[in-house]
N, C-alpha and C positions, 0 to 999 in steps of 0.2 A: 827687683827684676826677677830673681829666682822665685820669689813668692807668687808672682803673677803666673809664671809658667806652671807651677805646681797646681795652682787652683784652676787652670784652664784645661788640664789633662782630663779630669773626670768629665768635663763637658764634651770634649772631643770623643771620648769613649762612648758616651751616651748617643752621640750622633752616629757613631759607627754601628752600635747595636741596633739603633732604630733603622738604619739603612739595610742591615742584614735581614731584619724582620720583614721589611717591605719587600725585599727580594724573594724571601721565602713565600710570602703571600702570593706574589706574582707568579711564582713557579708552581703553585698549588700544593706546597708542602705544609701549609699552615693548617690550622684546625679545620676539619671537614664540617661543611655546613649541613645541617639536617634537612634532607629532602622530604617532599610530601609523599606519603604512602600511597601506592597504587594497587588496586585489586582487579581481578578478572574472573568471570564466571566460566567454569569448565563444565561442558555437557557432553553426552555421548552422541555420536552421529556416524553416518556411513563413511567408510574409509575408501577413498578413490585412489586407485593406483594406475598410473599411466606408464605404459611400456611401449617403446618404439621398436618396430621390427621392419626389416627390409624385405621387400617382395611384392607380390600382387595378390589381389583378392579374386577368387573364383567361386562361382555358384556351386553349392553342394549338390543341388538337383537341377538338371537341365531339362527343359520342356521344349518340345517342338511345336511350333505354331503353323497350322496349315488350313487350307480351305476344306470345309466339310464335304463339299461336292467333288473333291479330287481335282487333279490336274494342276496346272500352274495358276498362280494368282498374283496380282500386282498390289504391293503394299502402298497405301496412301497416307498412313499415319503410324508412327512407332514411338513408344515411350522412350525417354532418354535413357542411355546406358547408366546403370547403377541406381536408377530411381527406385524408391521403395513403393511397392504396390500392395494393395490389399486384395483379398479374394473377391472376385466379381468386378474388379477395376478393368477398364479397357487398356490392354497392353498393345495391341496392334489392330489396325483397321485395314481391311482388304477392299480392293475395288469391287463394287457390287454390280457392275454392269453385266458381268458374265452370269451372275445369279439371276439378275433380272431377265436376261435373255432366256435362261433355262426355265424360268417361271412362265414366260410367254409360251415357250414351246410345250411345256408340260400341261399348261392350261388348254392349249389346242388339242393335245393328245387326249386329255380327259374329256373334252367336249365331243371329240370325234367318237371315242369309245362309248360314251353315253348315248349319242345319237344312233350309233350302230346297234346297240343293244335294244333301245326302244323301237327302232325300225324293225328289227328281227322279231321282236316279241309281239308288236301290235299290228304289223303290216305284212312283212314278207312271209312269215310262216303261216299266218292265217290264210293268206292268198294261196300259198302252195298247197295247203291241206284242202282248201276249198276246190282248187283245180283238180286235185286227185279224186276228191269225192265226185265231182262232176264227170270226170273221165270214167270212173268206176260205174257210175249210174248209167252212162251211155253204153258202156261195154256190156253191162247186164241186160239192158234193154235189147241191144243187138243180139246177144246170145239167146235171149228168150224168143226173139223174132226168128232167128235161124232154126231154133228148136221147133217152133211152130211150123215153119216152112218144111222142115224135115218130116214132121208128122203128116202134113198135107201131101208131100211127095210120096210117102209110103202108101197113103190111101189111094193115090192115083195109080201106083204100081199095081195094086190089086185089080184095078179096072183096066190094066194094060194101056194106060195113057202116057206113062213114062217108062223109061228103060231102067233096069237095075243099075246101070252105070251112073245114071243121073241121081239115083238114090244114094249111091256111095259118095258121089261128089257133094251132095247136100249134107251127108253125115260128117264129111271132113270139114265143111264150112261151119257146121254147128259145133263141132269139137274145138275148132280154132277160136271161135267166138267165146265159148265157155272158158277156155284156157286163158284168153286175154282178160276176161272179167275176173277170174280167180287171181291172176297175177296182179292186177290193179288193186284188188282187195287186200292182198298180202302186202303190197307196197305201201298202201295207206296205213295199215296196221303197224308196220315196222317204223314208218316215218313218225307216227304219233308216239310210239313207245320208246324209240331210241334216237332217231336222227334229230328230231326237233329238240328234245331235252338236251342232247349233247351240244348242239349248235348254240342254244341259249346259254348253257353253262360255260362254254368257251367265251362267248361274248361277255357274260357277267364277270368271269375271271379277268378278262382284259380290262374291263371297266374298273374293277376293284384295284388292280395293279396300278392303273393310271391315277386313280384317286389317291392311293397311298403315296406314290411318288410325288404328286403335287402337294400333298399335305406335308411330306418331309421337306420338300424344297421351301415351302412357306415357313415352316418352323425354323429351318436353318437360316433363312433370310432375315428373320426377326432376331435371331441370336446366333451370330457366327461362332463357329467352334474355335477354341483356343486350347493348345495342348498344355 
């Protein structure tokens, strides 16, 4: 009986050692298994740093958008707030009806100024000068006639056919006729030298101003101004 108990103890010890070994393996305290080697390629690259700040963003440069023709304007389209735009991109679109009305008005002014200038140059002033020339010719003819009648009256005075008073009256008429002819000649000369060129220059300046205003309005209508 004792012999059997002695021989069975080593077997029980083996079982205890085996159980402890299994427990150690389960707890991860046993021999480490050899894991597969892992490699990674390391290269240089940009370093991005993200920092969070509290607050709001404001434009560094502020531009004012306005109509190039001045006055109030109605906005019909506007780029979204905070949108990124490039140079030349459409930021705002204004109502073009006012510009179109201005174009119609300026085109009418330009047409009127051109018509006025052409009328003065080709019709009115040639007619005025022609009328003055006619009046001057008639006045000279009348002065020559009065001068001839004066000569005849003086001849009749020598024959006692007229009185000295009649001669003096005829001399006055002849002098008035000659003065009128000289006045018309001076008027014609001054009109040709000063009055006509000045009137045409004023009409030409008015035409040029109307043409420039119309050209500016057309250019602004094609490319509205943005500040």
